[in-house]
A tleap script that builds the chain and sets N, CA, C and O, in Angstrom:
source leaprc.protein.ff14SB
mol = sequence {
  NMET SER ILE GLN TYR LEU SER ASN GLU GLN
  GLY GLN ILE THR ALA VAL GLN LEU PRO ILE
  GLU ASP TRP GLU LYS ILE LYS ASN LEU TYR
  PRO ASN VAL GLU SER ILE ASP PHE SER LEU
  PRO GLU TRP HIE LYS GLU ILE LEU ASP ALA
  ARG VAL GLN ALA ILE VAL LYS ASP SER SER
  ARG ILE ALA PRO ILE SER GLU LEU LEU ASN
  GLU LEU ASP CLYS
}
set mol.1.N position { -5.871 0.811 16.733 }
set mol.1.CA position { -6.792 1.917 16.816 }
set mol.1.C position { -8.021 1.458 17.592 }
set mol.1.O position { -8.641 0.450 17.252 }
set mol.2.N position { -8.353 2.179 18.602 }
set mol.2.CA position { -9.500 1.861 19.441 }
set mol.2.C position { -10.688 2.717 19.012 }
set mol.2.O position { -10.729 3.916 19.289 }
set mol.3.N position { -11.638 2.104 18.345 }
set mol.3.CA position { -12.790 2.833 17.816 }
set mol.3.C position { -14.030 2.481 18.630 }
set mol.3.O position { -14.242 1.324 18.991 }
set mol.4.N position { -14.843 3.492 18.912 }
set mol.4.CA position { -16.121 3.285 19.588 }
set mol.4.C position { -17.227 3.740 18.647 }
set mol.4.O position { -17.108 4.770 17.984 }
set mol.5.N position { -18.297 2.967 18.596 }
set mol.5.CA position { -19.438 3.290 17.753 }
set mol.5.C position { -20.590 3.751 18.632 }
set mol.5.O position { -20.870 3.147 19.668 }
set mol.6.N position { -21.253 4.814 18.220 }
set mol.6.CA position { -22.420 5.313 18.923 }
set mol.6.C position { -23.650 4.969 18.096 }
set mol.6.O position { -23.638 5.102 16.872 }
set mol.7.N position { -24.701 4.532 18.757 }
set mol.7.CA position { -25.916 4.168 18.035 }
set mol.7.C position { -27.118 4.875 18.629 }
set mol.7.O position { -27.096 5.318 19.778 }
set mol.8.N position { -28.176 4.973 17.818 }
set mol.8.CA position { -29.401 5.598 18.283 }
set mol.8.C position { -30.316 4.558 18.928 }
set mol.8.O position { -29.918 3.413 19.142 }
set mol.9.N position { -31.543 4.971 19.233 }
set mol.9.CA position { -32.485 4.079 19.913 }
set mol.9.C position { -32.851 2.853 19.077 }
set mol.9.O position { -33.222 1.813 19.622 }
set mol.10.N position { -32.744 2.979 17.752 }
set mol.10.CA position { -33.062 1.852 16.862 }
set mol.10.C position { -31.860 0.938 16.642 }
set mol.10.O position { -31.956 -0.061 15.929 }
set mol.11.N position { -30.740 1.279 17.249 }
set mol.11.CA position { -29.542 0.463 17.102 }
set mol.11.C position { -28.707 0.804 15.882 }
set mol.11.O position { -27.718 0.125 15.604 }
set mol.12.N position { -29.084 1.844 15.146 }
set mol.12.CA position { -28.319 2.248 13.971 }
set mol.12.C position { -27.102 3.054 14.414 }
set mol.12.O position { -27.203 3.926 15.276 }
set mol.13.N position { -25.966 2.756 13.822 }
set mol.13.CA position { -24.744 3.495 14.150 }
set mol.13.C position { -24.877 4.903 13.589 }
set mol.13.O position { -25.157 5.091 12.405 }
set mol.14.N position { -24.673 5.891 14.457 }
set mol.14.CA position { -24.824 7.283 14.068 }
set mol.14.C position { -23.529 8.077 14.158 }
set mol.14.O position { -23.439 9.175 13.610 }
set mol.15.N position { -22.532 7.541 14.836 }
set mol.15.CA position { -21.271 8.259 14.980 }
set mol.15.C position { -20.166 7.285 15.347 }
set mol.15.O position { -20.415 6.170 15.807 }
set mol.16.N position { -18.948 7.734 15.132 }
set mol.16.CA position { -17.768 6.943 15.461 }
set mol.16.C position { -16.827 7.839 16.269 }
set mol.16.O position { -16.630 9.008 15.938 }
set mol.17.N position { -16.259 7.283 17.313 }
set mol.17.CA position { -15.275 8.013 18.112 }
set mol.17.C position { -13.953 7.263 18.063 }
set mol.17.O position { -13.913 6.033 18.105 }
set mol.18.N position { -12.875 8.028 17.974 }
set mol.18.CA position { -11.556 7.423 18.042 }
set mol.18.C position { -10.666 8.332 18.882 }
set mol.18.O position { -10.924 9.531 18.997 }
set mol.19.N position { -9.632 7.765 19.460 }
set mol.19.CA position { -8.738 8.571 20.289 }
set mol.19.C position { -8.108 9.715 19.489 }
set mol.19.O position { -7.833 9.568 18.298 }
set mol.20.N position { -7.883 10.843 20.146 }
set mol.20.CA position { -7.320 12.015 19.480 }
set mol.20.C position { -5.958 11.711 18.867 }
set mol.20.O position { -5.609 12.278 17.832 }
set mol.21.N position { -5.184 10.825 19.491 }
set mol.21.CA position { -3.881 10.461 18.934 }
set mol.21.C position { -4.044 9.813 17.561 }
set mol.21.O position { -3.264 10.082 16.648 }
set mol.22.N position { -5.058 8.960 17.417 }
set mol.22.CA position { -5.309 8.315 16.131 }
set mol.22.C position { -5.792 9.338 15.105 }
set mol.22.O position { -5.410 9.276 13.937 }
set mol.23.N position { -6.631 10.278 15.538 }
set mol.23.CA position { -7.103 11.333 14.641 }
set mol.23.C position { -5.920 12.173 14.138 }
set mol.23.O position { -5.861 12.528 12.961 }
set mol.24.N position { -4.995 12.482 15.027 }
set mol.24.CA position { -3.808 13.260 14.638 }
set mol.24.C position { -2.971 12.494 13.610 }
set mol.24.O position { -2.439 13.094 12.676 }
set mol.25.N position { -2.851 11.175 13.776 }
set mol.25.CA position { -2.121 10.359 12.795 }
set mol.25.C position { -2.806 10.408 11.431 }
set mol.25.O position { -2.148 10.527 10.398 }
set mol.26.N position { -4.137 10.315 11.444 }
set mol.26.CA position { -4.901 10.380 10.187 }
set mol.26.C position { -4.683 11.729 9.518 }
set mol.26.O position { -4.469 11.799 8.308 }
set mol.27.N position { -4.739 12.806 10.308 }
set mol.27.CA position { -4.533 14.143 9.740 }
set mol.27.C position { -3.127 14.310 9.182 }
set mol.27.O position { -2.934 15.025 8.199 }
set mol.28.N position { -2.145 13.662 9.794 }
set mol.28.CA position { -0.777 13.724 9.261 }
set mol.28.C position { -0.663 12.988 7.938 }
set mol.28.O position { 0.040 13.435 7.032 }
set mol.29.N position { -1.355 11.855 7.824 }
set mol.29.CA position { -1.330 11.082 6.579 }
set mol.29.C position { -2.145 11.762 5.477 }
set mol.29.O position { -1.763 11.727 4.307 }
set mol.30.N position { -3.261 12.375 5.851 }
set mol.30.CA position { -4.189 13.004 4.902 }
set mol.30.C position { -4.462 14.438 5.362 }
set mol.30.O position { -5.485 14.692 5.997 }
set mol.31.N position { -3.572 15.367 5.054 }
set mol.31.CA position { -3.669 16.736 5.584 }
set mol.31.C position { -4.980 17.460 5.266 }
set mol.31.O position { -5.394 18.329 6.033 }
set mol.32.N position { -5.632 17.128 4.169 }
set mol.32.CA position { -6.872 17.825 3.807 }
set mol.32.C position { -8.133 17.099 4.273 }
set mol.32.O position { -9.231 17.429 3.825 }
set mol.33.N position { -7.997 16.130 5.150 }
set mol.33.CA position { -9.141 15.318 5.563 }
set mol.33.C position { -10.265 16.161 6.178 }
set mol.33.O position { -11.439 15.822 6.030 }
set mol.34.N position { -9.924 17.231 6.850 }
set mol.34.CA position { -10.956 18.045 7.488 }
set mol.34.C position { -11.717 18.918 6.497 }
set mol.34.O position { -12.788 19.432 6.820 }
set mol.35.N position { -11.176 19.089 5.303 }
set mol.35.CA position { -11.862 19.929 4.315 }
set mol.35.C position { -12.650 19.108 3.290 }
set mol.35.O position { -13.270 19.680 2.393 }
set mol.36.N position { -12.635 17.798 3.407 }
set mol.36.CA position { -13.343 16.936 2.462 }
set mol.36.C position { -14.834 16.969 2.767 }
set mol.36.O position { -15.244 16.843 3.921 }
set mol.37.N position { -15.639 17.140 1.726 }
set mol.37.CA position { -17.093 17.113 1.873 }
set mol.37.C position { -17.556 15.674 1.661 }
set mol.37.O position { -17.550 15.166 0.539 }
set mol.38.N position { -17.956 15.026 2.753 }
set mol.38.CA position { -18.349 13.627 2.681 }
set mol.38.C position { -19.839 13.433 2.386 }
set mol.38.O position { -20.322 12.300 2.379 }
set mol.39.N position { -20.557 14.502 2.148 }
set mol.39.CA position { -21.993 14.372 1.890 }
set mol.39.C position { -22.230 13.880 0.463 }
set mol.39.O position { -21.452 14.156 -0.451 }
set mol.40.N position { -23.316 13.153 0.305 }
set mol.40.CA position { -23.689 12.652 -1.013 }
set mol.40.C position { -24.460 13.723 -1.768 }
set mol.40.O position { -25.278 14.431 -1.180 }
set mol.41.N position { -24.207 13.845 -3.067 }
set mol.41.CA position { -25.028 14.753 -3.860 }
set mol.41.C position { -26.488 14.268 -3.860 }
set mol.41.O position { -26.750 13.075 -3.710 }
set mol.42.N position { -27.405 15.178 -4.025 }
set mol.42.CA position { -28.831 14.839 -3.996 }
set mol.42.C position { -29.188 13.796 -5.047 }
set mol.42.O position { -30.016 12.924 -4.786 }
set mol.43.N position { -28.580 13.866 -6.232 }
set mol.43.CA position { -28.917 12.904 -7.273 }
set mol.43.C position { -28.457 11.499 -6.895 }
set mol.43.O position { -29.083 10.525 -7.313 }
set mol.44.N position { -27.376 11.365 -6.114 }
set mol.44.CA position { -26.957 10.044 -5.622 }
set mol.44.C position { -28.005 9.499 -4.661 }
set mol.44.O position { -28.369 8.325 -4.719 }
set mol.45.N position { -28.483 10.367 -3.779 }
set mol.45.CA position { -29.492 9.950 -2.803 }
set mol.45.C position { -30.755 9.481 -3.506 }
set mol.45.O position { -31.369 8.497 -3.093 }
set mol.46.N position { -31.145 10.178 -4.565 }
set mol.46.CA position { -32.346 9.795 -5.308 }
set mol.46.C position { -32.181 8.417 -5.937 }
set mol.46.O position { -33.108 7.607 -5.906 }
set mol.47.N position { -31.016 8.145 -6.504 }
set mol.47.CA position { -30.759 6.834 -7.100 }
set mol.47.C position { -30.799 5.744 -6.032 }
set mol.47.O position { -31.410 4.695 -6.231 }
set mol.48.N position { -30.149 5.997 -4.904 }
set mol.48.CA position { -30.145 5.011 -3.817 }
set mol.48.C position { -31.550 4.762 -3.292 }
set mol.48.O position { -31.929 3.617 -3.046 }
set mol.49.N position { -32.329 5.833 -3.119 }
set mol.49.CA position { -33.710 5.676 -2.655 }
set mol.49.C position { -34.530 4.844 -3.632 }
set mol.49.O position { -35.315 3.994 -3.213 }
set mol.50.N position { -34.357 5.079 -4.923 }
set mol.50.CA position { -35.086 4.315 -5.935 }
set mol.50.C position { -34.694 2.841 -5.891 }
set mol.50.O position { -35.549 1.967 -6.028 }
set mol.51.N position { -33.423 2.566 -5.703 }
set mol.51.CA position { -32.972 1.171 -5.640 }
set mol.51.C position { -33.503 0.468 -4.398 }
set mol.51.O position { -33.904 -0.695 -4.460 }
set mol.52.N position { -33.507 1.170 -3.277 }
set mol.52.CA position { -34.050 0.580 -2.049 }
set mol.52.C position { -35.534 0.290 -2.225 }
set mol.52.O position { -36.004 -0.775 -1.824 }
set mol.53.N position { -36.272 1.209 -2.813 }
set mol.53.CA position { -37.707 0.998 -3.030 }
set mol.53.C position { -37.951 -0.196 -3.961 }
set mol.53.O position { -38.892 -0.961 -3.750 }
set mol.54.N position { -37.115 -0.356 -4.982 }
set mol.54.CA position { -37.250 -1.495 -5.888 }
set mol.54.C position { -37.034 -2.804 -5.141 }
set mol.54.O position { -37.723 -3.791 -5.402 }
set mol.55.N position { -36.088 -2.817 -4.219 }
set mol.55.CA position { -35.825 -4.026 -3.434 }
set mol.55.C position { -36.975 -4.293 -2.467 }
set mol.55.O position { -37.361 -5.442 -2.257 }
set mol.56.N position { -37.516 -3.236 -1.883 }
set mol.56.CA position { -38.650 -3.400 -0.964 }
set mol.56.C position { -39.833 -4.000 -1.705 }
set mol.56.O position { -40.529 -4.859 -1.165 }
set mol.57.N position { -40.072 -3.557 -2.941 }
set mol.57.CA position { -41.195 -4.062 -3.737 }
set mol.57.C position { -40.966 -5.497 -4.204 }
set mol.57.O position { -41.917 -6.268 -4.332 }
set mol.58.N position { -39.717 -5.854 -4.457 }
set mol.58.CA position { -39.397 -7.180 -4.979 }
set mol.58.C position { -38.120 -7.684 -4.317 }
set mol.58.O position { -37.020 -7.486 -4.833 }
set mol.59.N position { -38.277 -8.337 -3.169 }
set mol.59.CA position { -37.113 -8.792 -2.404 }
set mol.59.C position { -36.376 -9.947 -3.076 }
set mol.59.O position { -35.304 -10.341 -2.617 }
set mol.60.N position { -36.930 -10.494 -4.151 }
set mol.60.CA position { -36.221 -11.565 -4.865 }
set mol.60.C position { -34.963 -11.013 -5.544 }
set mol.60.O position { -34.110 -11.778 -5.994 }
set mol.61.N position { -34.855 -9.688 -5.615 }
set mol.61.CA position { -33.673 -9.068 -6.224 }
set mol.61.C position { -32.459 -9.147 -5.294 }
set mol.61.O position { -31.338 -8.852 -5.707 }
set mol.62.N position { -32.683 -9.538 -4.058 }
set mol.62.CA position { -31.589 -9.638 -3.103 }
set mol.62.C position { -31.002 -11.045 -3.183 }
set mol.62.O position { -31.732 -12.035 -3.142 }
set mol.63.N position { -29.694 -11.122 -3.295 }
set mol.63.CA position { -29.019 -12.419 -3.356 }
set mol.63.C position { -27.715 -12.307 -2.573 }
set mol.63.O position { -27.132 -11.226 -2.487 }
set mol.64.N position { -27.265 -13.397 -2.013 }
set mol.64.CA position { -25.979 -13.376 -1.303 }
set mol.64.C position { -24.835 -13.028 -2.254 }
set mol.64.O position { -24.870 -13.380 -3.434 }
set mol.65.N position { -23.848 -12.352 -1.746 }
set mol.65.CA position { -22.688 -11.975 -2.557 }
set mol.65.C position { -21.983 -13.204 -3.127 }
set mol.65.O position { -21.356 -13.130 -4.184 }
set mol.66.N position { -22.086 -14.329 -2.429 }
set mol.66.CA position { -21.445 -15.554 -2.919 }
set mol.66.C position { -22.023 -15.974 -4.272 }
set mol.66.O position { -21.306 -16.533 -5.102 }
set mol.67.N position { -23.314 -15.711 -4.500 }
set mol.67.CA position { -23.908 -16.045 -5.804 }
set mol.67.C position { -23.302 -15.189 -6.907 }
set mol.67.O position { -23.022 -15.682 -7.999 }
set mol.68.N position { -23.103 -13.927 -6.626 }
set mol.68.CA position { -22.471 -13.045 -7.610 }
set mol.68.C position { -21.061 -13.502 -7.907 }
set mol.68.O position { -20.653 -13.577 -9.066 }
set mol.69.N position { -20.319 -13.806 -6.861 }
set mol.69.CA position { -18.928 -14.239 -7.055 }
set mol.69.C position { -18.865 -15.548 -7.838 }
set mol.69.O position { -17.971 -15.729 -8.665 }
set mol.70.N position { -19.793 -16.454 -7.590 }
set mol.70.CA position { -19.845 -17.706 -8.352 }
set mol.70.C position { -20.123 -17.436 -9.819 }
set mol.70.O position { -19.528 -18.069 -10.691 }
set mol.71.N position { -21.026 -16.501 -10.100 }
set mol.71.CA position { -21.327 -16.156 -11.497 }
set mol.71.C position { -20.107 -15.551 -12.174 }
set mol.71.O position { -19.829 -15.847 -13.336 }
set mol.72.N position { -19.393 -14.722 -11.466 }
set mol.72.CA position { -18.208 -14.078 -12.040 }
set mol.72.C position { -17.094 -15.077 -12.307 }
set mol.72.O position { -16.278 -14.877 -13.207 }
set mol.73.N position { -17.057 -16.155 -11.526 }
set mol.73.CA position { -16.020 -17.187 -11.717 }
set mol.73.C position { -16.283 -18.057 -12.932 }
set mol.73.O position { -15.374 -18.733 -13.413 }
set mol.74.N position { -17.511 -18.055 -13.438 }
set mol.74.CA position { -17.842 -18.919 -14.588 }
set mol.74.C position { -17.198 -18.459 -15.858 }
set mol.74.O position { -17.382 -19.082 -16.904 }
savepdb mol mol.pdb
quit
């Protein structure tokens, strides 16, 4: 699958393009894909915003995933 990513002036990915043949394959595998609502509910956005703000205020809360995996292995 040949995927192209589109980004804005800040370098953030804003869209994805794929060949129509690949899109048709996806639609065959998942017939209702075009009717799925991929938007987040407002309450999810509020939780995510609160978590991001908590991290901005206290960046010590950020740790590499390897630390989490090491803790889980104990």
